[in-house]
C-alpha positions as CSV (number, residue, x, y, z in Angstrom):
1,X,27.1,-71.3,48.2
2,X,29.5,-70.7,51.1
3,X,28.3,-69.3,54.4
4,X,30.2,-66.1,53.7
5,X,28.3,-65.6,50.4
6,X,25.0,-66.4,52.0
7,X,25.7,-63.9,54.8
8,X,26.5,-61.2,52.2
9,X,23.4,-62.0,50.2
10,X,21.2,-61.8,53.4
11,X,22.8,-58.5,54.4
12,X,22.2,-57.0,50.9
13,X,18.6,-58.3,51.0
14,X,18.0,-56.7,54.4
15,X,19.5,-53.4,53.3
16,X,17.3,-53.4,50.2
17,X,14.2,-54.0,52.2
18,X,15.0,-51.4,54.8
19,X,12.4,-48.7,54.8
20,X,13.8,-45.3,54.0
21,X,12.9,-42.8,56.7
22,X,13.1,-39.2,55.6
23,X,13.1,-36.5,58.2
24,X,12.1,-33.0,57.4
25,X,14.7,-31.2,55.3
26,X,16.6,-34.5,54.5
27,X,17.0,-35.7,51.0
28,X,14.9,-38.6,49.7
29,X,16.6,-41.7,48.4
30,X,15.7,-40.6,44.8
31,X,17.3,-37.2,45.3
32,X,20.5,-38.8,46.8
33,X,20.7,-41.3,43.9
34,X,20.0,-38.6,41.3
35,X,22.7,-36.4,42.6
36,X,25.2,-39.3,42.9
37,X,24.4,-40.5,39.4
38,X,24.9,-37.0,37.9
39,X,28.2,-36.6,39.8
40,X,29.4,-39.9,38.5
41,X,28.3,-39.0,35.0
42,X,30.3,-35.8,35.2
43,X,33.4,-37.8,36.0
44,X,33.2,-40.5,33.3
45,X,36.1,-40.0,31.0
46,X,35.8,-40.1,27.2
47,X,36.2,-43.2,25.1
48,X,39.8,-44.3,24.6
49,X,40.6,-44.3,20.9
50,X,43.4,-46.5,19.8
51,X,45.7,-46.0,16.9
52,X,45.9,-49.5,15.5
53,X,49.1,-50.1,13.6
54,X,50.0,-53.3,11.9
55,X,53.6,-52.7,12.5
56,X,53.6,-53.8,16.1
57,X,51.5,-56.9,16.7
58,X,53.3,-57.9,19.9
59,X,51.4,-59.8,22.5
60,X,51.5,-56.8,24.8
61,X,49.9,-54.6,22.1
62,X,47.2,-57.2,21.5
63,X,46.4,-57.3,25.3
64,X,46.4,-53.5,25.5
65,X,43.9,-53.2,22.6
66,X,41.7,-55.9,24.2
67,X,41.7,-54.1,27.6
68,X,41.0,-50.7,25.9
69,X,38.0,-52.3,24.2
70,X,36.8,-53.8,27.4
71,X,37.2,-50.5,29.2
72,X,35.3,-48.6,26.6
73,X,32.4,-51.2,26.8
74,X,32.4,-50.7,30.6
75,X,32.3,-46.9,30.2
76,X,29.4,-47.1,27.8
77,X,27.5,-49.4,30.1
78,X,28.0,-47.2,33.1
79,X,27.1,-44.1,31.2
80,X,24.0,-45.6,29.7
81,X,22.7,-47.1,32.9
82,X,23.3,-43.9,34.9
83,X,21.6,-41.8,32.2
84,X,18.6,-44.2,32.1
85,X,18.5,-44.2,35.9
86,X,18.3,-40.4,35.9
87,X,15.5,-40.4,33.4
88,X,13.7,-43.1,35.4
89,X,13.9,-41.1,38.6
90,X,12.6,-38.0,36.8
91,X,9.7,-40.1,35.4
92,X,10.8,-39.9,31.8
93,X,11.4,-43.6,31.5
94,X,10.2,-46.9,33.1
95,X,12.5,-48.2,35.8
96,X,13.3,-51.9,34.9
97,X,14.5,-54.5,37.4
98,X,18.0,-53.9,36.2
99,X,17.7,-50.1,36.8
100,X,16.2,-50.8,40.2
101,X,19.2,-52.9,41.1
102,X,21.5,-50.1,40.0
103,X,19.4,-47.6,42.0
104,X,19.7,-49.7,45.2
105,X,23.5,-50.3,44.6
106,X,24.2,-46.6,44.1
107,X,22.0,-45.7,47.1
108,X,23.9,-48.1,49.3
109,X,27.3,-47.0,47.9
110,X,28.0,-50.3,46.2
111,X,29.1,-51.1,42.7
112,X,26.1,-52.5,40.7
113,X,26.3,-56.1,39.8
114,X,25.9,-55.4,36.1
115,X,29.0,-53.3,36.1
116,X,31.1,-56.1,37.8
117,X,30.8,-58.2,34.7
118,X,33.7,-56.3,33.2
119,X,35.9,-55.8,36.2
120,X,34.9,-57.6,39.4
121,X,35.6,-55.5,42.4
122,X,34.8,-55.7,46.2
123,X,35.6,-52.0,46.6
124,X,32.7,-49.6,47.4
125,X,31.3,-47.2,44.8
126,X,33.5,-44.1,44.9
127,X,33.3,-40.7,43.1
């Protein structure tokens, strides 16, 4: 790994180990992540439905259909992981290591690594 990658990994590890100090009246990390997750869930668009026609099999149409499928898979993954995270925070479900990684990423304002498999991005998590 390059020194830049190692520095990023160290920074992420340090942020993950940082103790969360909650002052009176402030929100806990769980409350922050729950609110953020619910806000993100409210903004997830519906599945893109394609009207496949055999009349136009141009390369552009094929690429478009492939990208639509990939985007729908990403939407399903994001929706499922945020729903599971909300259930885990509420105590309705066990938080796995994958969900814990999503929790830490959402809390730190980063895009979870699991979501980057579809569209790699260096941009921060935005809603």
